[in-house]
C-alpha positions as CSV (number, residue, x, y, z in Angstrom):
1,M,-0.2,0.2,-0.2
2,K,1.5,3.3,-1.1
3,K,1.0,6.5,1.5
4,T,0.4,9.5,-0.3
5,T,1.5,12.6,1.3
6,L,-0.9,15.6,1.5
7,E,0.4,19.4,1.7
8,R,-0.9,21.2,4.7
9,L,-2.1,24.8,3.9
10,F,-1.4,27.7,6.6
11,Y,-4.4,28.6,8.8
12,V,-5.5,32.2,7.9
13,K,-7.8,33.5,11.0
14,P,-10.9,35.5,9.8
15,E,-10.9,39.1,10.3
16,C,-13.9,41.4,11.0
17,R,-13.6,45.4,10.1
18,V,-16.3,47.6,11.9
19,Y,-16.5,51.1,10.0
20,P,-18.3,54.0,11.5
21,I,-21.0,55.6,9.5
22,E,-23.2,58.3,9.8
23,E,-26.8,57.6,10.4
24,E,-29.5,59.6,7.7
25,Q,-33.2,60.2,8.5
26,F,-35.3,60.7,5.3
27,I,-38.7,62.1,5.3
28,C,-41.0,60.8,2.3
29,T,-44.2,62.4,1.6
30,S,-46.9,61.8,-1.1
31,V,-49.0,64.8,-2.1
32,L,-52.3,64.7,-4.0
33,P,-53.8,67.8,-5.3
34,K,-57.4,68.7,-4.7
35,V,-58.5,69.4,-8.1
36,P,-61.7,71.3,-7.2
37,G,-59.9,73.7,-5.0
38,S,-56.7,74.0,-7.5
39,T,-56.0,77.0,-9.8
40,E,-54.9,75.0,-12.6
41,E,-57.6,74.6,-15.1
42,E,-56.1,71.6,-17.2
43,W,-55.8,69.2,-14.2
44,E,-58.0,65.8,-14.0
45,E,-58.7,64.2,-11.4
46,D,-56.4,60.9,-11.7
47,E,-53.7,62.7,-13.5
48,D,-50.1,62.6,-11.8
49,V,-48.4,66.0,-11.3
50,N,-44.4,66.0,-10.5
51,G,-43.9,68.7,-8.0
52,G,-40.1,68.3,-8.5
53,E,-37.3,67.8,-5.7
54,F,-36.9,69.8,-2.5
55,D,-34.1,69.8,-0.1
56,I,-35.3,70.3,3.6
């Protein structure tokens, strides 16, 4: 019976890194136009209106 020799690998220990980050809080809203009280004449009831983006 022949013996086979195996090559051992070096053990590499696992590492864990923790990176500090800033916490952000987001405010998300949805606004629906009130069609009867609107001054815009061409709005329809189911029409989406893009109000743009605003930074607070």
